[in-house]
C-alpha positions in Angstrom: 0.0 0.0 0.0 2.7 2.6 1.0 4.6 1.7 -2.1 1.6 2.7 -4.2 1.4 6.2 -2.7 5.1 6.9 -2.2 5.0 9.6 -4.9 2.0 11.3 -3.4 3.5 11.3 0.1 6.8 12.8 -1.4 4.9 15.6 -3.2 2.7 16.3 -0.2 5.7 16.7 2.0 7.4 18.8 -0.6 4.3 21.0 -0.9 4.4 21.7 2.9 8.1 22.4 2.8 7.7 24.9 -0.1 4.9 26.5 1.9 7.3 27.0 4.9 9.9 28.4 2.6 7.2 30.8 1.2 6.4 31.9 4.8 10.1 32.7 5.3 10.0 34.7 2.0 6.8 36.6 3.1 8.5 37.4 6.4 11.7 38.6 4.7 9.6 40.8 2.4 8.0 42.5 5.4 4.5 41.3 4.6 4.1 40.1 8.2 5.1 43.5 9.8 6.2 46.7 8.0 4.2 45.9 4.8 1.4 43.9 6.5 -1.1 46.1 4.5 0.2 44.3 1.3 0.0 40.7 2.8 -3.5 40.0 1.8 -2.7 40.6 -1.9 0.9 39.4 -2.2 0.3 36.1 -0.4 -1.8 35.2 -3.5 1.5 34.9 -5.5 1.9 31.5 -3.8 -1.1 30.1 -5.8 0.8 29.5 -9.1 3.6 27.8 -7.2 1.0 25.5 -5.4 -0.7 24.6 -8.6 2.7 23.9 -10.3 3.5 21.4 -7.5 0.3 19.5 -8.2 1.1 19.5 -11.9 4.7 18.2 -11.4 3.3 15.6 -8.8 0.7 14.2 -11.2 3.1 14.2 -14.1 5.5 12.2 -11.8 2.8 9.8 -10.9 1.8 9.4 -14.6 5.3 8.8 -15.8 6.8 6.8 -12.9 3.8 4.8 -11.6 1.3 4.5 -14.4 3.9 4.1 -17.2 2.9 7.2 -19.1 -0.9 6.5 -19.2 -3.1 7.9 -16.5 -6.9 8.3 -16.5 -8.6 11.3 -15.0 -9.8 9.1 -12.1 -6.3 7.9 -11.4 -4.9 11.5 -11.5 -7.7 12.8 -9.3 -7.2 10.1 -6.7 -3.4 10.8 -6.7 -4.2 14.5 -6.2 -6.6 13.7 -3.3 -3.9 11.6 -1.6 -1.5 14.6 -1.9 -4.2 16.8 -0.5 -4.7 14.4 2.4 -0.9 14.6 3.2 -1.0 18.4 3.1 -4.2 18.4 5.2 -2.6 16.2 7.9 0.6 18.2 8.0 -1.0 21.7 7.9 -1.4 22.1 11.7 2.3 21.3 12.2 3.2 23.6 9.3 1.1 26.4 10.9 2.6 25.8 14.3 6.2 26.0 12.8 5.2 29.2 10.9 3.6 30.9 13.9 6.1 29.8 16.5 9.5 30.0 14.7 9.2 31.8 11.4 6.9 34.7 12.2 6.0 34.8 15.9 4.8 38.4 15.9 2.5 38.0 12.9 -0.7 37.5 14.9 -0.1 40.6 17.0 0.8 42.6 13.9 -2.2 41.4 12.0 -4.5 42.2 15.0 -3.0 45.7 15.4 -3.2 46.4 11.7 -6.8 45.1 11.4 -8.0 47.3 14.3 -6.0 50.4 13.3 -7.2 50.3 9.7 -10.8 49.9 10.8 -11.2 46.5 9.2 -12.1 44.7 12.4 -13.0 45.3 16.1 -10.2 44.1 18.5 -12.1 41.1 19.8 -13.0 39.9 16.3 -9.4 40.3 15.2 -8.1 38.4 18.3 -10.6 35.6 17.6 -9.5 35.4 13.9 -5.7 36.0 14.2 -4.5 33.2 16.5 -2.8 29.8 16.2 -6.0 27.7 16.8 -7.9 29.7 14.2 -5.1 29.6 11.7 -4.6 25.8 12.2 -8.3 25.3 11.3 -8.1 27.7 8.4 -5.0 25.9 7.1 -6.8 22.5 7.3 -10.0 23.7 5.6 -8.0 25.6 3.0 -5.8 22.6 2.3 -8.9 20.4 1.9 -10.9 22.7 -0.3 -8.1 24.1 -2.5 -6.5 20.7 -2.8 -9.7 19.1 -3.9 -10.3 21.8 -6.6 -6.6 21.8 -7.7 -6.6 17.9 -7.9 -9.8 18.0 -10.0 -8.5 20.6 -12.5 -4.9 19.4 -12.8 -6.0 15.7 -13.2 -8.1 16.9 -16.2 -5.1 18.4 -17.9 -2.6 15.8 -17.0 -4.7 12.7 -17.9 -3.9 10.7 -21.0 -6.4 11.7 -23.7 -7.8 8.7 -25.6 
């Protein structure tokens, strides 16, 4: 069983590692402090990278497991397994991000949200915290992974 999903596990772990590297990049760019007003927009630049990882992962699966021929269903299932790996690792990834990479992010985000009039302090504190972000990371991984797997599997499948 594990041999059959080795490729998906590898790419799921790689996805999480790239996400952590992206967090280091965001922090270095100041999007978690001095330029926090730009964070909401600039964080979207991770999307093409995330999609590319799924493309490379499904091409890897197609080439090295299915011998160059992969149906939509096979690709979609492989994508779902990658999504499951990312989903399971997302709380750990969020913990590492919030504790080691950018420990001041939540306070900065709360202060910015309140000072810019986007949120009341209590709402900001309820939203910007580790527990909330762990849940958001898991839900986001599940939803975006499902959508990405469905779309990428369509383009990577072997056309008959």
